[in-house]
Structure formats: C-alpha cells, structure tokens
N, C-alpha and C positions, 0 to 999 in steps of 0.2 A: 600480438597486440589486437585486442578486440574492443573497439570503442562503441558507445551507444550510438544508435542510428542518427539522432539529430546532431550529435557532435561530429560524427563522420561527415555528414552532409555540409556542415558549416566549415569543416576543415578543408574539404574539396573546394568549396566556393572561395573561402578566404585564401587558401593556398594559391589559387589562380589569380584572384583579384589583386593581392598585394604586389607581386612582381609585375603584373600587367599595368597597374596604375603607376608604379614607379617608372617603368619603361616609357609609358605614354607621357609622363610629366617632363621627360627630357626635351620634348619639343616646346615646352613652355607656352608662351602666348601665341605661338604659331598654330596651336590646336584650334580648329574652327568647329565649334560645337558647344552644346550646353552641358550641364552636369550629368544628365542622363546619358547623353552620347559618350561622355568621357568614361563614365562608370561601366557601361556595357562594352565599350571598346576595350577598356582595360581588362575586364573579365574575359573577353574573347581572346585577347592576346595570351593570357595565362593558360586558358583551356587548350587553345590550339598548340601552343609551344610544348606544354607538358604532356598532352596527349600524344603528340608526335614523338617526343622523346621516349615515352613509355612503350610505344609501339616498336621503335627501333631496338630498345633493350630486349623486348620480348622476341623479336626476330633473331637476334644474335644469341639468345639463351641466357641473358643477364638481367632479366626483369626482377626487381625487388622494390618494396616500398622504402627500404633504407637507402637504396641507390638514388631513387627519386628524391627522397628527403635531403640527401647530401647535396645533390645538384641544386635543389631549391634554396638551401641555405647559402651556398656559394653565390648563386644568382642574385639573391636579395642583398647580400652584403656588397657585391660589386655594384649593383644599381644604387644602393644608398650612398656608397662612396662617391660615385660619379655625380649623383643628384645633389649632394650637399658639399661638393667641392667648392672652393672659393670662386671659381670662374662661373658657376651656375647658381650660386646661392642667392644673389640679389635680383629680385624682381622678375623671376622667370617662371613663376607658377602660372598655369593657365587661368585665364579669367573665365569663371564658370557661373552660369545663371541657373538657379533651381526654381522651377515652378512648383510651389507648395501644393496647389490644388491638384495638379497632375500627380505629384508624388503621393498625396493622400489617396487618390483613386487607385493608383497602382498598388499601394499597400493593401487596400481592401481586396483588390483582385488577387494579389499574391496569397492572401489567407484563404480565399475561396478556392483558388486553383490548387493549393496545397491539400485542402480537404478532399477535393475531387481526385487528384492524381496520386497522392502518396499513400495508396492502399494497394500495393502491387499484388497481382496473382502470384501464388506460390508455385510457379511453374518451374519446378526443378526436375521433373520427370523427363525421361528420354523419349525418343520416338517422334519428336517434332522440333522444328527450328528453335522455338523459344527455349526448350530444355537444353539443346545443343549449345546455345550461346552461354547460358548460365554455367553449365558444367565446364565448358572450355575456359571461361573466365576464372573459375575456381582453380582449374588445373594450372593455368598460367601463373596465378598467384602462388601456388604451392611448388611448382617445378621451375618457374622462371622462363619458360619457353613456350612458343606456340606449337612447334612440332613436338611430338611425344615419342620418346624412345621407350618402348614397353619391353622390358627384358623377359617378362613371362611369355609374351607372344613370340619373342625372338627364340626362346627355348622350346617352343611347342613342337612336338613331333609332327613332321610334315604329313604323316598318314592321318593325323587328327584334324588337319586344317579344313578339309571339305565338310567335316561334321560340326566343327565348333565355330567356324567363321561363315558369314553370309556371302555367298558368291554373287558378284555384281553381274548385271545383264551384259551380253556381248556388246563390245564397242565402248564400254566405259573405260576411263583412264586408270582405274585401279581394279585389281582382280577380286578383292574382298573388302568387306568392312567388318570391324570388330563390333561396333554398335552404330545405329543410324547417325550419320553425320561424321563418323570417325573412320576414315579410309585406311586400309592396309595397302601401302603402295608396293611393298615387296623388296625394296632396296633402299637402305640396308635392312636386314632382317629385324622385324619388330618396330619399324618406323610407322607411326600412326599420324596421318595427315588430317587435321580437322577441316570440316567444311566451312564455307563462308569467308568473307573478307574480315580483317582482324581488328579494326579500330574499336568497334563496340565491345567485343569481349575483353580487349585490353583495359578499357575503362571499367568494365565489370570486375576485372582482376584487381584494379586499384581499390574498388569498393570492398571486395572480398578480403583483401589484405588488411584493410582498416577495421572492418567489423563483421566479417563472415558473410554467409550467403544472404542474410536479410538486408545487409547494406548493399550488396551487389545488385539485388533486385530493385533497390531504390534509385539506381542510376537511370533507369528508363523514365520514371516520373520526373527526375531532375531535367532530363533532356526535353521532355514534353513541356515542362514549366518554362525552360529557357527558349524552346521553340516558339511558344506562344508570344513570349516577349520579343523574340527576333521578328516575328510577323508584325507585331505592333510597331517596332522601331522602323521597319521598312515602310509600312503604310503611313506612319507619322512623317517620315522623310519625304514621301511622295505627295501626300494630300492633307497633312495636318493631323492634329490630335483627335478631333471629333470622329473622323472616319477611322482612325487608328483604334480608338476605343470601341467603336462598333464592331470592327473586325476582331478585336481581342475578346470581347464578350461572346460573340457568335462562335468563334473557334473553341473557346474554353468549354462551352456548354455542349458542344456537339458530341453525340454518342461515340463516334469513332475516335475522336481525340481523347475522350475519357478512357475508353476501353484499351486503346493501344498505348496510353500513358502507363498502364499497369502491365502491359504484355511485353516481356523482356526480349524483344527483337530489335533490329537496328533502325527501324523506321523513324523513331523519335530523334535519335542522334542525327540522322540524315536531314530531318526537318530543321533542326537547329542550325546545322552547318550550312544548308542550302539557303536559308533565309538570312543568315548572317552574311554569307557571301553576297546576297542580293542587296542587303542594306549598305554594305561597304562599297559595292559596285556603284550604287547611286551616288554616294558621297564622292567617289572617284570621278564619275561622269559629270557631277556638278562642279568639279574643280576645287573642292574643299581642301583646305590645308591641314596637315601636310599631305600633299597629293601622293607621294610615294608610300606613306603609311597606309592610306586607304587602299591603294592599289595592292600592296603586299597582303593586307588582311583579306581582301576579297580573293586574291589568288590562292592563299593558303587554305581558307575555308572551302573554296570550291575544289581545290585539290584533295582535301581530306574527305570530301564526299566520295571521291574515287577510291579511297582506302576503306570506305564503309560499305558501299554497295557496288556490286559488279555490273549492275544494269544502268550505270550513270555515265558511261563514257560519251554518250551522245551530247552531254552538256559541254563538251569541249568545242562544239560548234560556236558557242557564244564568244569565248575569247578569240577564236579564229576569225569570226566575222568582224569583231571589234578591231582586231589587228589589221585586217584588210581595209577597213574603213579609215583607220588612222593613217595607214600607208598611202591610201589613194588620195585622201584629202590633205595629206601632209600636216595634220594637226597633232601628231604624236610628240610627246616630250620624253625627256630622259627618265622621269619618274615613272612613266607608264611601263617601263621595262619590268618593274617589280611585279606587276600583275601577271604578265606573260611568263616571266622567269619562274615565279613560284608555281604557277599552274603546270609548266613544263616539267619542273623538278619533281613535283608530286605525282604527275602522270607516269613518269619513268619509274618512280618508287612503286606505284600501284601495279604497273605491268610486271616489274621485276618480282614483286611479292607473289603475284598470281602465278607466274611461271616457275618460281623456285620453291615457294612454301605453301601454295594452295593449288598445285598443278591439276589434280583430279577435278576439283570444282571449277577451276578456271577454264580448262579445255572443254569440260562438259557443258558449261553455260554458253560458251562461244559456238559450240556445235548446235546447241538448241537455238540460239539466235539466228545462225545462218539457215537453219531449217525453217524458222518462221518466215524469214525473208524469201526463201526459195518457194514456200507454199503460197505466198501472196503474189498476186499479179500486179497490183498497183504500186506496192512499196518499192520493189526493185526499179520499176520504170521511173518513179518519182525521184529516187536517189540518183539514178543515172542521169536524168535530166538536170537535176540540181548540180551534180558534179561537173557535167558537161558545160553548163552555163558558167559555173565558177571558173573552170579552166579557160573558157573562151574569154572571159573578162580579164583574167590575169595575163593571158598571152597578149590580148589587145593593149592592155595598159603598158606591158613591157615593150611592145614593138612600136606603139603609137601613143606617146605620152600626151599628145593633144586630145586624144579621145577621153582622157580621164575627166576633164572639166565638162565635156559634152555629156558623158554618161551620167555624171552626178546631176547636172542641170535637168536632164531628161527624167531621171529617177525622182527628183523633187517635184517636177510637174505632174508626173503620174501618181505620186504618192497618195494623194487624197482619194483618187478613184480606186486605187489598189486596196486601200484599207476599207473603203466602203464595200467593195466587192467581197473582201474577206469577212467583214461583219455580216453581210447578207448570207454568205455561204455558211457561216457559223450558226446563224439562226435557223437556217433550213436543215442543217445537220441535226440540231437539237430537236426540232419538230419531228424529223424522221426517226431519231433514236428513241423518242418517247412514245410516239403514237403509231408508228408503222413497223419498226424493226421487231418489237416484241411479238407481233402477230405473223410476220413474214418469215422469221427465223425459227430455229428449233435447237434444243440441246443436242450436243454432239459428244462423242467419245473420241478423245484425241490421243491418249497415251495411257500407259500403266505407270503407277507410282510405286514406291518401294513398299507400301503397305499391302500390295497385292491386288488392290482394286483398280478401277479405272477412273480417270479424271473426266468428269462430265463438264463440258463447257456450256455455260449459260450466257455467252457473250451477247446474244441478241437482247438480253434484258439488262445489260450493264447500267444503262442510264437510269432506267426505272429503279433498279436496286440502289443506286446512289441516292435516289429520292426517298428511299425508306429512312434515311438518316438526316437528310436536309429538308425533306418535305417538297411537294410539288411547287409550292410558292417559292421555296428556296432555290430550286433549280431554275425557275423562270427569272427570278431576280438576278441570279448569277450569270445566266446567259445574256440577259439584257445589259448588265453591268459590264461584262467582258466586251460586248459589242460597242458600248459607249467608250470604253478605254481605247479600243482599237481605232475608233473614228476620231476621237478628240484628244487622246493622250498618248498616241503612239510616237515615241521619240527615244532618244538615247537613254533617258532616265527609266523608261518602262520596258526597254527591250528585253531585259533579263526576266522580268515578271511575265510578260506576254510570251516570250519565246519558250521558256521552260514550262509555264503554266499551260499554254495551249498545246504544246507538243505532247506532254505526258497525259493531259486530259484526253486528247483525241486518240492517242495510242492505247491507253488502258481502257477507255470506254469502247474501243474497237475490239480489243482482245486482252483479257486479263489473266491468261494462263496461270493457274495457281492450284493449291490444294482445294479439293472440292467443298470443304466446309465453308459455309457462306460468309461468316464474319471473318474467318481467316483470310479469305480472298480479298476482303476490303482493305487489308493492310497496304496493298499496292497504292492506294489513293492518299495515304497519310502524309508522305513527305511534301508533296507539292500540289496535287490535284485538290484535295480537301481544302487546304488553306487558300488556294487560288479561287475556288468557288465561293468561299466565305468572304474573301477580300473583294471580289467582284460585286457581290450583293451589297456589302457594306459601302462600297464606293457609290453605287447607284442610289442607295437610301440616303447617304450623306449628302450627295449633290442635290437630291430632291428636298431634303430638310432645309437647305439654304436657298431654295428658290424664292423668287420675288413674290409670286402669287401666294396668297394665304391658303387657298384651297389645296394647292400642291403640297405645301408644308404639312397641312393636316392629313392629307392622304398619305404622305410619306411616314408620318408619325404612326398612323394606323397600320401601314404595311410593316413598319419596323417592329411594332408590338406583336403582330401576327407571326412574323418571321421568327422572333425570339421564342414565342410560345410554341411554335411548331418544332423548333430545335429541341426545346426542353421536353416536349411530349415524346419525341422520337428517342430520347435518352432514357426513358423509363425502363427500369430493369437493368440497364447497363451501369448505372451509378451505384446501385446497392450490391450487385453481385461481385464477389471476389472468387475466381476459380482456384480450385485445389487448396482451399483454406484448411489449414491444419496438417497438410502433408509433411511439411518440414519436421514438425514435432514428432509425427509418427515414424518418419525415417530415422530421426535421432534415437528414438527408443529402440528401434530395430538394430541400429548400429551399436548401441551399448551392449547388446547381447552377443555381438560377434567379436572374435579375437582380432586385434589389429592386424592388418595386412593379410587377411584371409584370402582364399580362393573360393569363389562361389560359382557353382555350375547350375544353371537353370535348365529345366526340361520343357520349357514352353516352346512348341514348334510353330506357333502362330507367326505370320509374317512380321508383325510388330506386337510383341506380347510382353509379359511381365519381365522377361529377361532384358528387354530394351527399356521399358518404362521405369522399372525399379532398379535394374542393374546399372543404368547409366549414372545416376547419382551415387550409388554404392561404389562405383569405380572412380569417379572424378571428384566427388565431394568428400568421400570418406576414405579413399585410398586403398580399397580392396581390388583384387583382380576378378574380373567377371567374364564368364563364357556362357554361351547358350548352345544346347544341343540343337543345331539348326536342321540337321538331317540325320535322324536316328539310324537309317539304313546304312549310312556311310561310316558309322562309328564302329571302330574295331575295339571290342571289349578288352582284349589283352593289352593293346597299346594304351588304351585309356587307363587301365589299372596301373600300368607302369608310370604314366604321367602323374597319377595321384600319389603313388608311393614316392616319386621324386620330389614332388612339392612338400610332402610330409617330412621327408628326409632333410629338406632345407629349413625345417622348423616352422612350416606354415600349416595352418588349420584349413582343411578342405570341407566345404559344406555342399550338400545336394539340396537345391531349392526347387521344390516341386509345386506345380499348380494342378488343379483338377483337370483331368483329360490330357495331361502332358505325357511325354514318353517315359517308360519305366526305367528304374535304376539299371544300368548296364550289367551289374554284377561283377564277377571277377573275384579276386582274393579279398577285396575290401567289402566291408559290411557297413550298414548305417546304424547310428545310434538313434535313440527315440527322438522323433522330430518335435519341433516346437512350432505352433501355429501363430501366424500373424495376419492381421487384417489391416490393409491400408485403404482407406476410403475417403471420399470427399464429394463435392458437387461441382459441376461445370455448367456453363451455358450450353444449351443443346447444339449438337453438330448437325445443322440443317443443310439442305441443298437448294430447296426451291422457295423458301420463305424467310422472312426476317426472324432471327432467333429470338425467342422470348421465354421458353420454358427452361427449367433446370433439369439436368440429368445427373444420376448418381454414377460414380466410378468406384470400382472396388477391385482390389487384388487380394486374393487369398493365397498365402504362401505357407508351405510346410518345410521348414529348414532343419535339416538333420546333419550333424557332424559325421564325417566319414571316419570309421575306425581304421 
C-alpha cells in the first residue's frame, strides 16, 4: 500500500483523532475545557495509545500496518458501542465552546507552518543519526521488528569478519558494527542491534508502511507542527491566548525549529511529547476534571519521552518531587495515582527496552554520562547535597510527623527570598556566559568519534551561539522573562516549565557534547531549551503589552517587532535550503539497475565513506546486503572468493562497488564484468565548526559498480 503523502498524513491524524475523541467523550459533561482542549486532548490520546501499541508490536517482532489497522477498527467499534449505548446516549456530550477568532488565527498559522515545515531534507543516507532513524524505520516496516536477524552476516566466514565489519573501540558493548548505528552484538550470530531509542523510528515505520520513504520523512514535520501547537496550548493554559500566540509565532519562525522540523531525528517528537506532558500536568495541577484523565495523559506523555530519548531520565525528578509534596501535605487524591502509575510503568518499559533491545547503545550512553559526572567537580557535589537533603527530609518526616507542618511553613516563608536569589543568580550566569566565558574559555578536544576525527568542544561559546538563532535581544528578553516567571509565577502550575526548562538550559549551555558540526550540535536545544527561551521572551513581552502605562505598551510593541524581525533575519538561508534534495530519486535509479536481493561489496576504506553513506539505504530501504572492505590487509582473497561463490550458488548477484582511491579488487577465481558508473550528488548546508552556517556545500559520490562473474 502506497498512499499519496497528504492522504497518509490525514490518515495518521484522523486515525488518532477519531478513537481519541470517542474515548474522551465518555466523560461527557465532566470534561473541563473548551473545544480546542477537547480536540487536542483527543488527538493526543490516539497518538499516545497507538504509538505505544506500535512500539510493543515492533519489540516482539509483530509490527505491521494491518495489525494496527485491525486494532484500530476493533477499538473504534467498541468505543462507538459504549458511547451510543442507551445508558450514555442522553445528554452526556461535553459542552464545548469554540472561539472563532482563535480558530481563524490557528488556521492561518497551520497553513504557514505547513509551508515552512513540510519540506523535509531527503536525509536517507547513512553515516549520521538522521539516516539511521529513517533506515531503521523502513526496516521495521519491512521486517516487523526492531532487532534485525541478518542471515547473510550470520553465514559470513569468521576469517572475513575483521575485514568486512568495522571493529568497535575497546570498551564498547559490541565488538563490531555492520554500518554506522547498526551494531553486531555477536549472540546469536547475525543479530544486528540498531542504535537509539525506538519510538521515533517506529512512527517512521508507520509512515513508510503507508506511503514509502517520503511519507516516513514527513513524520518529523508533523511532530514539529504538533510540538508548536503543544507549546501554544501550554502557554495558553498558563497565561492566556495572547502570550500563547506570541510564543507560537516566535517558535514557528525560529531557524532551529524550521531546520529540525525537516531533519529526521527524534528531537521534534520529544518536543511534542514533553510539551503535551506539560500542558496536561498544568490541567492536573489546576484540578480540572476529569482529574484522573489529565493525570494519566501527563504520565503517559512524559513516560513516552523516556522511550524516545535516552538522555531524558532526569525528568523523573518532577513526578518524584510532586509525589513527595502530595505525600507531605496530604493533598493527594486517588486520581493522582494515574500520573505516577503511568510514569512508573513507562519507565520500567524504557529501562527494559534499553537493557534487552538497545543494550550496546544503552550501556554506552550510561558510561558516557557517568564519565561526564566524574569529570565535573560541581555536579557530583550538587547531586550528593541534593540527595542528602532529600533523604534527611524524608527521614525527619517519617520519624517526626510534627516537623512536616513546620518545614512547610518555613519553606513558604523563605520561598520569595529563594526565588529572588535564583533569579539574580540566573541573570548573573547569563551575563557571564555571554560577555566573559567566550573570552576566558577555549575550544577543547574531548574524544574521538566514529568518523575518525576529534570532537572539538566549543562549550565556552554555547550561549553566544544560541544567540545566532534568537538574536542578542532575544536572549536578553528570554533571560528577563525567565527571571520574572521565577519571581512572580513560581508555583505548582509552572514547576514543570521552570524545572525542565532551567535544568536543560543550564546543562546544555554548560556542556553540549555533540557531533562537531555546528548546526547539528544545536539539535540538543530543540525539545525544551529553544521553546523555553521563546516562551520566556513571549511572557515578558505579553506582560508589558498589557501594562497600565501607555509608554510601556508602546515600548513593548516596538520590542516585539524587533524581536520578531530578528528571528526572521536569523532564519535566512534555513527556510529555502533542503539538504540532499534529489538523492532519493538518484538512489531509486541506481536500485533499478541492480538485481533484487543482491550483495554489494564496497571498497571505500574511509572511516565513513560511500559504503556507509550509500550502502545504508541500499541495505535497509532497498533490501540488498551490503559490506565494505574495512581493512584490506585483513582480507583473505581465497576465503573471500569462496564467500562470493557461495552467494552466487544461492542465486544472488554479487557486485563490486568501487570508489576512486579505494582498495583494489581482491582477485581470486572471480573476475569483474564491465562496470557501470553512477554519480550521486546534491547540496547541503555547510558543516562548520566555528561560525553560523550559511554557505552551501556540494556532496558527490562516484561509484563504479561491476557484477562479479
């Protein structure tokens, strides 16, 4: 089944919205919200439920679009039967109010955002995270499983393994990888374990199953579109529509939001899930009805963040602290269990998946995280003090119940001074990060990456570099707005926003360990830091726009205009450029000249070369087997010739794919037919290290592909 892209997108949205709205309508007039709340909550219910179901099916090797469709039909029929039963038929529909002006504004935004976002980069090549996600999603759709059992790898002569598989550095959890991001774990033979956490590629698998790779690429723009809307819903719930629309406009136009809306990695799905969890958290904290529903939605959305990104476990501090507060103040209710129960369930799922189906990636990332903590002096001390203080409070409350009331009263008395001190510290840190740290620090080399180069850390310029995309005025407004929120709006409704926003902002602005390419490193900011900065600036401007004094309102209007123009100016070049445009069509043409289920052997010995870049989609999008001669000196010509003859005896065509400067044909009894030349080329935004990218770079792979006789 291959659907046109617009129809596939409507099918995904409609397929989630229909059961979600039907389920939500079962609460009838108990639902506390307007039509927009009802629609977005219903859509979220459907997306969260079917995304989780698809993931579980992929984990057990039973993923298919027909299985999901069957579950959808059964679910909708069951909900319709319950909804229209005689007991619920009369007078139980929610009473919903629709603001037509708000709806009209959002329709205009939706059209503009669609034009900006739904032009994805054709990033299907290997060698980078984006290509790994897309190819993994396609493989899940084709094979039905996250783990890959590669029979060709399983049957590989052990003597050829050192030559045809890339050896991992000492201490890694896997001895080899077949292609970047696809580990060979060694047991059972031929088991390939993909990198990354799985929820985003599972959604890409849904897109691929509906409409091929082009629809799979559109899932990231869809999450960016919904992520912006989730930010709007959150700010709207906190401070009203005007500030919400300011935040929505600012975020939608930001260069980083536009760029990573087209870049098929997991940041945009994380943004949608995180801000949906925040929006429903506020509804739960406000005591909106049905309280259990809002609690469950927040718990599931937050829990699914843990199935999307491995660096998000620190978010568990939020429900932990909320649970301690409810326990200490005795304000908890039975409905609150849904929040903590859903978070706990999905946390267990996330950890189980990491240890069972993403073990090399899981243990590698936790070793890296422990290394960061070990190298830092302040971080372990701060964590130890925080843990010690929390343990002391819990023990004191357990042994001396009378201290609970006293400690709460003391905390409330000190609260205002504490938040003022935090705001002052935040402002001082911003001044230091912008004006002093760039000149006091220097770029450092911290590690080697799989490409063979070194990762240069420009952490001393992190805050300035974020200003390349928000503008200096944007940074100043964001910091001032965050300080205002801390001093005037710090409460149970904003604790999620402030806790997650400030923690990840301070952490990533301190250290952003990432691939050395500048724009690639900025993806760390997309889920929470970038929206938090935009929301903080919008809050400040919105408050000033409603000030009593006329000159303050005029000043705010001018600042708002300059802020918007600055964001638009920084987005120049990012809006028009689409990386790797035309690559899919070129790969399609190459694939049509190959016999199905062929074996391709590349001779590119570069750390990340054509065998990885072009070989990855040939393996996972088109179903060929791909090897690269990683170490020509370790290649035994006789054993290699035997392997080629064995593949040919199995009815498979073997191709030698050579690049200029690559290793020569190993020879043996087999000879090569006349090669056919292919050029795969396109343009990408430049890979810079020390300045904001603006120029375009050409990428080109020349291949001579010859059948082996």
